[in-house]
C-alpha positions as MATLAB code, in Angstrom:
seq = 'MAATLPVQRKIIHIDCDCFYASVEMRDDPSLRDKPVAVGGRPESRGVVATCNYAARAFGVRSAMASSQALKRCPTLVLLPPRFEVYRAVSRQIHAIYADYATLIEPLSLDEAYLDVSASPHHQGSASRIAAEIRARIAAEVGITASAGIAANKFIAKVASDWNKPNGQFVVRPRDADAFVAALPVGKLFGVGKVTAAKLNELGAQTCADLRDWPLAKLVQHFGRFGQRLFELCRGIDERPVSNDQPRRSLSVETTYVRDLTDLAACWTELQALIDDLHQRQGKARDAGRPHKAFVKLRFDDFSHTTVECISSAPDASIWQALLQEGWQRRQRPVRLLGVGFRYEDEAPGAARQLNLFAPESGEP';
ca = [
     -60.851   24.316    5.813;
     -57.504   25.866    4.993;
     -54.529   23.671    5.498;
     -52.443   24.406    8.543;
     -48.908   25.531    7.624;
     -46.048   23.864    9.591;
     -44.444   26.023   12.264;
     -40.983   27.306   11.162;
     -38.497   25.957   13.707;
     -36.545   28.543   15.642;
     -33.522   27.107   17.476;
     -31.033   28.936   19.512;
     -27.583   27.485   20.367;
     -26.053   29.238   23.367;
     -22.380   28.585   24.295;
     -20.795   30.470   27.174;
     -17.476   32.077   26.297;
     -14.468   30.070   27.768;
     -16.733   29.035   30.562;
     -14.356   27.747   33.306;
     -11.911   30.551   32.824;
     -14.750   33.095   32.725;
     -15.931   31.877   36.091;
     -12.437   32.121   37.504;
     -12.151   35.709   36.141;
     -15.533   36.606   37.624;
     -14.491   35.368   41.085;
     -11.114   36.992   40.892;
     -11.229   40.220   38.914;
      -7.418   40.565   39.106;
      -7.226   37.840   36.458;
      -9.246   39.728   33.786;
      -6.182   41.093   31.959;
      -3.979   38.049   32.323;
      -3.744   34.906   30.237;
      -5.743   32.282   32.250;
      -6.277   28.529   31.796;
      -8.002   25.920   33.859;
      -6.472   22.456   33.747;
      -4.191   19.934   35.339;
      -0.599   20.608   36.468;
       2.186   19.847   34.057;
       4.031   17.680   36.577;
       1.062   15.266   36.542;
       0.859   15.561   32.787;
      -2.406   17.507   32.924;
      -4.044   19.138   29.932;
      -5.805   22.475   29.455;
      -9.593   22.141   29.948;
     -10.260   25.758   28.761;
      -8.437   29.101   28.509;
      -9.416   32.699   28.054;
      -8.889   34.762   24.894;
      -5.632   36.354   26.336;
      -4.189   32.908   26.561;
      -5.407   31.926   23.066;
      -3.490   34.891   21.696;
      -0.283   32.876   22.643;
      -1.589   29.802   20.851;
      -2.904   28.002   23.921;
      -5.837   25.777   23.242;
      -8.119   23.322   24.973;
      -6.829   19.798   25.247;
      -3.179   21.033   24.884;
      -0.770   19.492   27.451;
      -0.262   22.080   30.287;
       3.430   21.854   29.882;
       3.187   22.757   26.247;
       0.823   25.671   27.162;
       3.296   27.034   29.666;
       6.019   26.935   27.116;
       3.893   28.917   24.708;
       2.849   31.417   27.397;
       5.307   31.486   30.402;
       3.032   34.022   32.100;
       0.064   31.757   31.951;
      -2.095   31.573   35.133;
      -2.936   27.864   35.378;
      -5.727   27.135   37.711;
      -7.119   23.795   39.006;
     -10.719   23.112   38.030;
     -13.504   23.787   40.550;
     -16.284   21.565   39.198;
     -18.818   22.232   41.950;
     -18.648   25.868   41.363;
     -19.076   25.396   37.589;
     -21.993   23.054   38.225;
     -23.680   25.680   40.399;
     -23.105   28.382   37.763;
     -24.567   25.998   35.148;
     -27.688   25.524   37.164;
     -28.239   29.303   37.289;
     -27.834   29.597   33.429;
     -30.234   26.735   32.844;
     -32.823   28.354   35.225;
     -32.631   31.424   32.882;
     -33.198   29.159   29.816;
     -36.263   27.642   31.395;
     -37.939   31.099   31.525;
     -37.910   31.236   27.665;
     -38.296   27.577   26.435;
     -39.636   24.226   27.547;
     -37.535   22.302   24.942;
     -33.917   22.598   26.180;
     -31.237   20.125   25.277;
     -28.007   20.583   27.283;
     -24.661   19.588   25.577;
     -22.495   20.342   28.500;
     -22.388   22.608   31.573;
     -22.173   25.693   29.353;
     -23.753   24.874   26.069;
     -27.411   24.099   25.105;
     -29.977   24.144   22.363;
     -33.364   25.902   22.902;
     -36.329   25.442   20.651;
     -38.263   28.641   20.889;
     -40.619   28.099   17.919;
     -43.668   28.454   20.031;
     -42.283   30.936   22.621;
     -44.539   33.846   23.376;
     -41.563   36.156   24.303;
     -40.732   39.089   22.141;
     -43.484   38.327   19.697;
     -41.685   35.093   18.791;
     -38.401   36.800   17.701;
     -35.619   34.195   18.389;
     -33.056   36.849   17.900;
     -34.493   39.085   20.660;
     -35.012   36.125   22.924;
     -31.391   35.196   22.472;
     -30.228   38.803   23.122;
     -32.194   38.930   26.431;
     -31.042   35.529   27.597;
     -27.396   36.675   27.016;
     -27.995   39.869   28.829;
     -29.512   38.143   31.825;
     -26.555   35.719   31.942;
     -24.185   38.725   32.034;
     -26.149   40.572   34.660;
     -27.216   37.601   36.936;
     -24.295   35.251   36.474;
     -21.434   37.548   35.689;
     -20.052   35.885   32.422;
     -20.758   36.266   28.791;
     -22.406   33.916   26.221;
     -22.661   33.792   22.576;
     -25.559   32.508   20.521;
     -26.459   31.195   17.033;
     -30.046   31.288   15.718;
     -31.343   29.286   12.794;
     -33.946   26.738   11.771;
     -31.961   23.657   12.684;
     -29.450   22.496   15.206;
     -26.457   22.153   12.894;
     -26.602   25.785   11.511;
     -27.427   27.189   14.829;
     -24.325   25.674   16.457;
     -22.101   26.823   13.607;
     -23.630   30.349   13.903;
     -22.861   30.591   17.666;
     -19.195   30.697   16.751;
     -19.568   33.593   14.234;
     -19.489   36.501   16.633;
     -17.605   35.113   19.558;
     -17.131   36.351   22.211;
     -20.207   37.961   23.661;
     -22.134   38.066   20.318;
     -24.785   36.354   18.282;
     -25.472   35.596   14.734;
     -28.779   34.663   12.955;
     -29.071   32.688    9.792;
     -32.583   33.197    8.367;
     -34.085   30.430    6.347;
     -33.708   32.325    3.073;
     -29.955   32.582    3.769;
     -29.319   29.148    5.014;
     -28.387   27.558    1.639;
     -25.767   30.184    0.823;
     -24.453   30.179    4.435;
     -23.843   26.465    4.395;
     -22.485   26.298    0.932;
     -19.689   28.646    1.879;
     -18.599   26.672    4.956;
     -15.354   24.739    4.956;
     -15.980   20.999    5.154;
     -14.255   20.871    8.624;
     -17.284   22.702   10.064;
     -19.528   19.728    9.437;
     -20.531   17.603   12.411;
     -18.206   14.608   12.832;
     -15.645   15.832   10.364;
     -12.306   16.007   12.294;
      -8.886   17.046   11.113;
      -8.152   13.724    9.413;
     -11.586   13.516    7.572;
     -11.256   17.205    6.599;
      -7.799   16.471    5.196;
      -9.117   13.584    3.218;
     -12.035   15.586    1.789;
      -9.531   18.341    0.844;
      -7.280   15.863   -0.824;
     -10.305   14.546   -2.803;
     -11.119   18.107   -3.975;
     -13.782   19.161   -1.535;
     -12.808   22.400    0.317;
     -16.269   23.732    1.022;
     -19.776   22.368    1.344;
     -20.538   23.689   -2.095;
     -17.720   21.452   -3.449;
     -19.166   18.520   -1.586;
     -22.599   19.030   -3.132;
     -21.188   18.001   -6.435;
     -20.548   14.471   -5.087;
     -23.222   11.889   -5.666;
     -24.387    9.991   -2.619;
     -22.854    6.821   -3.785;
     -19.401    8.405   -3.920;
     -19.656    9.685   -0.332;
     -20.861    6.284    0.945;
     -17.935    4.629   -1.053;
     -15.316    6.892    0.717;
     -16.981    7.262    4.209;
     -19.486    4.380    4.681;
     -22.658    5.251    6.519;
     -21.230    8.557    7.506;
     -21.433    9.485    3.798;
     -25.241    9.806    4.069;
     -24.805   12.256    6.851;
     -22.233   14.328    4.900;
     -24.702   14.376    1.921;
     -27.388   15.955    4.157;
     -25.239   18.379    6.217;
     -23.465   19.929    3.239;
     -26.941   20.827    2.017;
     -27.915   22.272    5.452;
     -30.236   19.377    6.212;
     -30.745   18.475    9.885;
     -33.993   17.202   11.056;
     -32.908   16.360   14.650;
     -35.360   17.901   17.216;
     -34.357   19.632   20.340;
     -34.888   16.967   22.990;
     -35.079   17.306   26.768;
     -34.231   13.609   27.197;
     -31.040   12.754   25.307;
     -29.903    9.187   26.128;
     -26.306    8.668   27.019;
     -24.379    7.693   23.905;
     -21.137    6.397   25.371;
     -19.314    5.855   28.713;
     -15.453    5.785   29.045;
     -12.608    6.087   31.536;
      -9.043    7.184   30.788;
      -5.850    7.811   32.558;
      -2.821   10.004   31.631;
       0.305    8.483   33.041;
       3.154   10.378   34.822;
       5.640    8.069   33.060;
       5.078    6.829   29.495;
       4.101    3.144   29.000;
       6.945    1.857   26.989;
       5.550   -1.261   25.286;
       2.376   -3.187   24.557;
       2.767   -5.345   27.639;
       2.938   -2.371   29.953;
      -0.216   -0.973   28.161;
      -2.155   -4.258   28.711;
      -1.246   -4.282   32.386;
      -2.706   -0.699   32.869;
      -5.574   -1.274   30.627;
      -7.027   -4.097   32.820;
      -7.592   -1.728   35.761;
      -9.314    0.645   33.359;
     -11.618   -2.118   32.141;
     -12.569   -3.008   35.727;
     -13.372    0.694   36.410;
     -15.453    0.866   33.255;
     -17.512   -2.106   34.228;
     -18.097   -0.633   37.663;
     -19.316    2.702   36.264;
     -21.468    0.876   33.771;
     -23.216   -0.861   36.643;
     -23.731    2.342   38.523;
     -24.766    4.626   35.644;
     -28.573    5.258   35.652;
     -28.656    6.381   32.204;
     -26.431    3.762   30.715;
     -27.889    1.969   27.711;
     -27.017   -1.462   26.239;
     -23.378   -1.552   25.074;
     -23.146   -1.896   21.273;
     -19.397   -1.172   20.674;
     -16.156   -1.344   22.726;
     -13.292    1.052   22.128;
      -9.759    1.596   23.155;
      -8.127    5.049   22.968;
      -4.418    5.716   22.980;
      -2.374    8.939   23.036;
       1.260    8.514   22.254;
       4.307   10.492   23.578;
       4.371   12.713   20.445;
       0.619   13.603   21.220;
      -0.733   11.765   18.206;
      -3.718    9.674   19.059;
      -5.887    6.852   17.789;
      -9.120    5.043   18.754;
     -10.011    1.498   17.748;
     -13.459    0.131   18.156;
     -15.392   -3.081   17.424;
     -19.058   -4.119   17.618;
     -19.463   -6.119   20.871;
     -22.075   -6.038   23.648;
     -19.936   -7.949   26.149;
     -16.150   -7.807   25.155;
     -13.967  -10.331   26.826;
     -10.165  -10.134   27.425;
      -9.259  -11.316   23.955;
     -11.301   -8.417   22.321;
      -9.756   -5.744   24.582;
      -6.405   -7.184   23.924;
      -7.018   -7.168   20.126;
      -8.341   -3.565   20.269;
      -5.239   -2.394   22.242;
      -2.842   -4.246   19.896;
      -4.381   -2.761   16.769;
      -4.138    0.734   18.254;
      -0.616    0.337   19.427;
       0.726   -1.054   16.199;
      -0.418    2.072   14.384;
       2.396    3.963   16.016;
       4.542    1.687   18.124;
       5.491    4.493   20.358;
       5.520    4.936   24.191;
       1.918    5.707   25.334;
       1.006    8.575   27.745;
      -2.735    8.110   27.850;
      -4.990    5.073   27.702;
      -8.789    4.922   27.628;
     -11.517    2.316   27.296;
     -15.207    2.749   26.780;
     -18.566    1.600   25.442;
     -20.816    3.154   22.733;
     -24.389    2.346   23.282;
     -26.951    0.652   21.073;
     -28.657    3.099   18.726;
     -30.010    0.569   16.322;
     -33.524   -0.876   16.145;
     -34.133   -3.989   18.359;
     -33.170   -7.201   16.521;
     -30.530   -5.508   14.289;
     -27.806   -7.956   13.388;
     -24.550   -7.594   15.143;
     -21.024   -8.534   14.170;
     -18.079   -9.162   16.513;
     -14.586   -8.037   16.207;
     -15.045   -5.741   13.187;
     -12.308   -3.115   13.731;
     -12.646    0.435   12.490;
     -10.836    3.599   13.426;
     -12.797    6.669   14.426;
     -12.808    9.512   11.981;
     -10.670   11.594   14.397;
      -7.730    9.195   14.041;
      -4.604   10.886   12.674;
];
């Protein structure tokens, strides 16, 4: 008998264009030619959740303070979020996805992976399936979406940004190696501004540069994440599209109307956040077993840092140590505090250590 060849994976990553703002422009057509953002009010120290392309032309970006966004764009229309409306729109979009794939992995209200490897639609053409899904979203929901098509999740997600807004891009298997080699290292999953800057300083500007590094060197500089960098810069990503993704973390945070001026003030506020975190942990149906605890701080100059340690049940001394470690890195007034758990993703019985501090890769 002839050997059965493995099925080539066909994965679509679909991302709606400036989702919240698009819904607002759909519901109020008078906003279509105006710079629009959805977010909190500047007087309550709110931030921009998303904005349309007209606002982005002024330098407005997601996660920017609303006050700063209004300084950059005085004519910005800043709208409060309507999450119930966005959730309803998201359900419409996911119903469309379900007509084309059984393996659907939502990443957020407006973003998902679809595995269409075995789809009977369009003679199995992932590009045509993506185009039809996007056309249906536009016709039935009234907003636009962009798509990336590739043989794995990493490349598909990068490709979905290639022709935004309202476009799509396919990376065929024969083109994948060259496509990834040319990518800046900042496009790799998990590489934030700080890690990208460090890689650039060490001489790696692109994935092709990074391929010259032996695995041992990557592990030396980046620990376990070095293994992931070694694979991604070669376009290797074996993660399947999964319908049942476990929750990876749980957190709560607060932005304060007045800055917290010192460590003592931060600790007073942090205790309420810890209580809230434990209550949410108890109520969350999809919560796993805590593996790490972390504290996040954003300072008055908008720099931020996160400190974490391995602990399944942190007590007051651990939370205080995490807070102190983070605050000492800047020693500035604090505008935002957050606490959270990261859940166990190791094999049962794996050894645990307590109080091993390590900043996240996104720390400035």
